[in-house]
N, C-alpha and C positions, 0 to 999 in steps of 0.2 A: 853199482850199476855197471855192467859190462858194455864193451863196444857196441855189440849188436843191439843191446837194450836201449842205448843212447840214440842209435840210428832209428830204431823203430819209433821211439818216443818223439824225436824231432820230426819224423815224417808224417805223424799224425796231425800236426798243427796246420790249419788251413792257410796261414800266411807264410809258412815256409815252403816256397815253391820248388826248391832243388836241395837235395842232400847227396853228397858224394864223399868218397874216401880218396886220400892221396898220399904220396910218399913224402918224407921229410919230417921236420919237427912237429908240424901240425897235421895230423893224419885224418881229420874229419873237417868238412866245410859245409856250410848251408847258406841259402840266399832267402832272406826274409824281406817281405814287401808290406808297405802300408801307406795310407794316404796322408799321414802326418809324421813329421819327425818325432813328436812326443809319443805317438803311438808306438813307433818302432823301438824307441829307447825304453819304453815301458816293458816291451817284450824282452829285449836282449840284455838289458842292464839293470832292471828293477824287478827281477824275480818272475817275469811273465813266462819264462821257459825254465823251469826248475832243472832240467837236464844239463844246462849250461853250468849250473853252480857246482856240480860235482866232477866236471872236467878238470884235468890237471892244469891246462892253461887255455885261455880263450883270448882271441884277437878279433876286434870288431872294426869293420870298415864301413863308412857311411857314404851312400851315393844317392843322387836325386833322379837318375834316369840310366837306363840300359842302352847301350849301343851294340847292334849286331845279334843280340841274344834272341829277342822275341820274333825276329824275322830272319833267323839264320838260313842262309841260302845253301842248300846241301848238294847242288850240282846234279839233281836227279833229272831235271828237264833240259832238253837241248834248246837253249835260249834263241839260237839263230833260226831254228825251225819255227819256233813261236813268233819271232819277230816278223817272219814273212807270210804267216798264215792268214792274217787278217781277222776281222770279226771279233769274237770274244777272246781269242788268243792274243790278238793285238792289244786289247784293252788290258789284259792281264800283264802282258809284257810292259806296257807303259807304267802300270802300278808297280811292277818290279823295279824298273829303272828309277822311278820316283823314290822308292825306299832306299835303293842302293846309293843314290846320289844325294841322300839327305844331308842338309847342312848342319844338322844338329838342332833344328829348332824344337823347343820343348813342347810337348803335348799339354793340354790343360789338366789341371788337377781333377782326378776322377770324382764325379758327383755321386753322392750316396743314393739319389733317386734312381740311378741306374744299377744299383747293386743287384736286385733281383734278376734283371736281364743278364748281367755279367755272370752271375753264378749259374744261370740256366744254360748260357753259351759255354761255360767252362766245361761242363760235362760232355757236351757234344754240340759243336758249332754247326754241325750239318742237320740239325733237327729242322723240320719244316716250321715255317713261321706260324702256321696255325697251331701247331703244337705248343710252341713257346708262348703264343698269345694266350692260349688256355691256361698255361701255368701261371701267368701274370694277371689273368682276369682283364685282359685288354683285347682290342680288335687287331688283326693281322696287319691292316694298313698303318695302324698307330705304331705297332712294333717296328715295322719296316721303316717308317720315318725316323724313329728314335735310333734305330741301328745304323741308318745311312748317315745321320748326323754324327754319331760316334766314330764311324769309319772315316768320314772326311776330316774330323778333328784329330784323327790318329789316337783316339782314346781306346780303340779296340783295334787289335792287329790279329789276324787269323794265322794259325800256326799248324802246319802238318808235319809231324815228327816221324821218326823211324827208330827201329831197334838198332842203336848205334854199334854195338859190339859185332854185328853181322853185316854191317854196311861198310862203305869205303873209308870211313873215319873212325875206326874202332877204338882208338886211343885219344886221350886229350891231355894237353900240357897246360899247367896252371902257372901263370907268370905274374910277379909283382914288379912293376916298372917305376922308375922315378924319372919324371920329365919336368921341364920348366912349367911352373904353375900356369902361366899364361897360355900354354899350348896343350894343356891337359884335355879340355874338352874337344878341341879340334882333332887331336890324335885319337881320342876314343872313338869318334865317329869314322875317322879314316880307317883305323884298324878294324872297327866293327863291320865295315863293308867288305873285308876280305872274305874269300870263300871259306877259309878254315875257321873263322872266328865264331865260336858259339856264344860267347858272352865277352863284353868289354865295358868298362865303366870307369870313370874318373872318380876317385874317392878322397875323403879327407884324411890324409895320412901322409907320412914321409914317402912311402911307396904310393904314389898318387894315381896310379893306373893298374887296374887288374884286367887280365886277359885270360880267357880259356879258349884254347885253340884245338881243333880236332886234327888228328894226325893219321896217316895210313900206316906209319911205322915210326919207330924212335928216330930213324935217320931223317924223316921229314921234319923233325924238331929243329934240326940245324938249318934247313931251308927257311923255316919260319923265322928263325933267329936272323938270318941274313936279310929277310924282308924288313925286319925291324931296323936293322943297321942301315938300310937304305933310305929310311925316312928323312924328310927335310930337317925335322927337328930331332936331336938325339934322344934316345931312351935308354936308360941305364937298368939292367936287369939286376934287382935286389934279391930275388927269390924265384926258384924254378923247381917245379914238382910235376909228377905224373899222376893224373887222375886214375886211379886203379879200378874204381867201380862207381856207377852212379845208381843210387837206391831210389831216387825220386826226381822227376824232372816235370816242371810246370804242373804240379798236382798229381801226376800219375806215378803210382808205386811200380817198380820195375823188378822182374826176375833177373837171374844171372845172365840171361842172353839179351837183356835190355827191352823185353817185351812187357807191355803194361798188364798188370795183374788187377789193379784196383785204382779208382779214382777218388781223390778228395777235392771237392770244389775249392778253387783258389779264392780267397777272401781277403783283399787288401783292407777292408773296413772293419776287420774283426775287432780291434781295439776301440775304434770310435763308436762301436754299437754295444759295448759292454761285454764283448766276447772274451 
């Protein structure tokens, strides 16, 4: 199986949310999500993804939550303008500040009763509530209540993404960091709040912090490294690579320009439902 075939096969899995290529010894990476550790291990380490079995080398890192990825702040909106507008803009700004200043409090484990709602929103979160209610066989007020509860508990985070290669951060740097274990979670959320951070998670590995940072140019990479060196708790860089292309991001398959061509509903419950 060739590189492109492995990429295509991995991208078709509903629980593989992101697939990308990068420089270095490991030239391909993917992010797999699930509601249980057993389910994730079944997929990545027990034959659930046969594509991995024919790769030359595979490295697996386990994490329990993402910092900075699902609500990556891309700098499109002038926040100071929003801060002073009032009304719905003021509410949106307060929600932004709440996310940016998160202390890392874990969300509740996603419930399977919300799977159908999650899958419906995954395709297009801008769908009218009446349309979603029709898909679920429920009333619009009932769906609104369930959705409001999920938002308040941060079990659902809405994301508006862009075609990254033609935006301000066309390049990404992938870093594996080693930090003191007692500071890993704290640093994950601190780094995750930075404007450049697309993905950050503390993982069960010697390199216990993984960061994907958006860059305007390769020179910007040195600036990001300087920010890391200024952290209160030191972080040792064990591996550094450049993300050369992203093939899938949060369920959307991308062309060479980063534009979505097709969507595969993200399904964290895949293994727990016999998928």
